[in-house]
C-alpha positions in Angstrom: 0.2 -0.1 -0.1 1.7 3.3 -1.3 1.3 6.1 1.7 2.3 9.4 1.0 2.2 12.8 2.7 0.9 16.2 1.0 2.5 18.9 2.9 2.7 22.8 2.8 4.1 25.3 4.9 3.6 29.0 5.8 6.7 31.0 6.9 7.8 34.3 7.7 9.9 34.8 4.5 11.8 33.1 2.0 14.9 32.0 3.5 15.6 30.4 7.0 19.3 31.1 6.5 18.5 34.8 6.9 16.1 34.4 10.1 12.9 33.6 8.9 10.9 30.9 10.4 8.1 28.5 9.8 4.6 29.6 11.2 2.3 26.9 10.2 2.4 23.4 8.9 -0.3 21.2 7.1 -0.5 17.7 6.1 -3.0 15.4 4.1 -2.5 11.7 4.2 -3.0 9.9 0.9 -3.0 6.0 0.2 -2.8 4.5 -3.1 -3.4 7.9 -4.6 -6.8 8.5 -2.6 -7.4 10.6 0.6 -7.9 8.6 3.6 -9.4 11.8 5.7 -6.3 11.9 8.2 -4.8 15.3 8.5 -2.1 17.0 10.5 -2.4 21.0 11.1 -0.4 23.1 13.5 0.3 26.9 14.0 3.8 27.7 15.2 5.1 30.5 17.3 8.1 31.6 15.2 9.8 33.3 17.9 10.1 36.5 15.9 7.7 39.3 14.3 6.1 38.5 11.2 6.8 40.8 8.4 3.9 42.9 6.8 4.5 41.4 3.4 4.1 38.0 4.5 1.0 38.8 6.4 -0.5 39.9 3.2 0.2 36.6 1.7 -1.2 34.6 4.4 -3.0 36.5 6.8 -1.3 35.0 10.0 -0.4 37.9 12.4 1.8 37.8 15.5 -1.4 37.7 17.7 -2.6 34.6 16.0 0.6 32.5 16.9 1.9 34.3 19.9 0.5 31.5 22.0 0.9 28.7 19.6 3.6 26.2 20.3 7.3 26.5 19.4 8.4 24.2 16.7 10.2 21.9 19.1 6.9 21.3 21.0 5.4 19.9 17.8 8.2 18.2 16.0 7.7 14.8 17.6 4.2 14.8 16.5 4.9 16.0 12.9 7.5 13.1 12.5 5.1 10.6 14.1 2.4 11.6 11.5 4.8 11.5 8.4 6.5 8.4 9.4 8.7 7.0 6.3 6.2 8.2 3.6 7.4 10.3 0.8 6.5 13.9 1.0 4.8 15.9 -1.6 5.0 19.7 -2.2 5.0 22.4 -4.6 8.4 23.9 -5.0 9.4 21.3 -2.5 12.7 22.6 -2.1 11.1 25.7 -0.4 9.1 23.5 2.6 12.0 21.2 2.7 14.5 24.0 3.6 12.3 25.5 6.3 11.2 21.8 7.7 14.9 20.5 7.9 16.0 24.0 9.2 13.6 23.5 12.0 14.4 20.0 12.6 18.1 20.8 13.1 17.3 23.4 15.4 15.7 21.1 17.7 18.0 18.1 17.3 15.6 16.0 15.0 17.2 14.2 11.9 16.4 16.2 9.0 14.3 14.7 5.9 16.8 15.0 3.0 16.0 15.8 -0.6 15.4 12.0 -1.6 12.2 11.6 0.3 10.4 14.7 -1.4 8.2 14.8 -4.5 8.1 18.0 -6.2 4.8 18.8 -7.9 6.0 21.9 -9.6 8.6 19.8 -11.4 5.8 17.3 -12.3 3.8 20.0 -13.9 6.6 21.3 -15.5 7.4 18.2 -17.4 3.8 17.7 -18.3 3.1 21.2 -19.3 6.4 22.8 -20.4 6.2 26.5 -20.9 3.0 27.0 -19.3 2.2 28.7 -16.1 2.5 26.1 -13.3 1.6 27.8 -10.1 -0.6 25.8 -7.7 -3.6 28.5 -8.5 -2.8 27.8 -12.4 -2.8 24.0 -11.8 -6.1 24.3 -10.0 -7.8 26.2 -12.7 -6.4 23.8 -15.4 -7.8 20.7 -13.4 -11.0 22.6 -12.4 -10.2 22.1 -8.6 -12.5 24.8 -7.0 -10.7 27.7 -5.2 -13.7 28.8 -3.5 -12.2 28.5 0.1 -9.2 30.1 -0.5 -9.0 33.7 -0.1 -5.4 33.6 1.5 -2.7 31.1 1.2 -2.9 28.7 4.5 -0.8 25.3 5.0 -3.9 23.0 5.4 -6.0 24.5 2.7 -3.2 24.6 0.2 -2.3 21.0 1.0 -5.8 20.0 0.2 -5.6 21.8 -3.2 -2.2 20.3 -3.9 -3.5 16.8 -2.9 -6.0 17.1 -5.7 -3.7 18.7 -8.2 -1.0 15.7 -7.4 -3.9 13.1 -8.0 -4.4 14.6 -11.4 -0.8 14.8 -12.3 -0.7 11.2 -11.5 -3.4 10.4 -13.9 -6.5 11.6 -12.4 -7.6 8.4 -10.6 -10.8 10.2 -9.4 -11.9 13.5 -10.9 -13.8 15.0 -8.2 -12.6 14.4 -4.7 -13.9 16.0 -1.6 -10.9 16.1 0.8 -12.7 18.1 3.3 -15.9 16.2 4.3 -14.9 13.2 5.9 -16.6 12.6 9.2 -14.5 13.1 12.2 -14.7 11.0 15.4 -12.4 13.4 17.0 -8.7 13.9 17.6 -6.2 11.6 19.1 -3.5 12.7 21.6 -1.2 13.9 18.9 -4.0 16.1 17.7 -4.2 14.0 14.3 -7.9 14.0 13.1 -9.1 10.4 12.6 -12.0 9.7 10.3 -15.0 8.0 11.8 -16.4 5.1 10.4 -19.8 4.9 9.0 -22.5 3.1 11.3 -25.0 0.6 10.3 -27.9 1.9 8.2 -30.7 2.7 10.8 -33.6 1.5 8.5 -32.5 -1.4 6.3 -33.7 -1.0 2.6 -36.4 -3.3 1.8 -35.9 -6.2 -0.5 -36.6 -5.6 -4.3 -37.4 -9.2 -5.3 -40.8 -11.0 -4.2 -40.8 -14.2 -2.1 -41.6 -16.4 -5.5 -38.6 -14.7 -7.3 -36.3 -15.4 -4.3 -37.5 -19.0 -4.1 -37.0 -19.3 -8.0 -33.3 -17.8 -7.6 -32.4 -20.3 -4.7 -33.5 -23.3 -6.9 -31.6 -22.2 -9.7 -28.5 -21.8 -7.6 -28.8 -25.0 -6.1 -29.1 -26.9 -9.3 -26.5 -24.9 -11.1 -23.4 -24.3 -8.7 -21.1 -26.8 -7.5 -19.1 -24.6 -5.3 -21.6 -23.0 -2.9 -19.3 -21.5 -0.3 -19.5 -17.9 -1.5 -23.4 -18.1 -1.0 -22.7 -19.9 2.5 -20.7 -16.9 3.4 -23.8 -14.6 2.9 -26.1 -16.8 4.9 -27.6 -18.4 2.2 -28.3 -22.2 2.7 -29.1 -23.3 -0.9 -30.0 -26.8 0.0 -32.2 -26.2 2.9 -34.0 -23.5 1.1 -34.1 -25.1 -2.1 -35.6 -28.1 -0.2 
């Protein structure tokens, strides 16, 4: 089973080497090119002021993150959620530089370039010479941008997950990555999708008793291996008799 993590970050600027820090991380889990409903999302206190130019892009202010955990406080939860899965990001070098920089600061192992899949490079190979920003790809693949008024790590990760699936062949044209039922959060804060319960009002059978009896008689006469029907509780010999 191929497990992958679609990841996006928001930051105070462009380069951690010049003092910029991560302020938000969002992840979407996909399995065999289908979303599982599991997500990871945290705001992070960057331990510095956020420049006005960055606030205009993502809308995250100093007040919004002043009480958020520092990165070293969420690092282990993020590492546990990602596990050993490949990480998918748009212009992946940007996100990887910030994630690995934060990991280094708190003494955690860095991810390394080999684990990352860059959707920008995938798009450039498929659509050479065309605009390949996330917005442009969403419009090209008819992925709705209605929820996105500003950049946000989890929103952008959701959009990127849909774009990535299309770049990998469009296994499913319309994916709702935001409507999975939620049972709650586990201690690490990971959202767990709830299982659907038993139908409260069972559907009435569409066949008449005579049709059911005729079908049982047919199966009893024709089938040699009746184990499949036994598994569904149909006792051919008894019912046919």
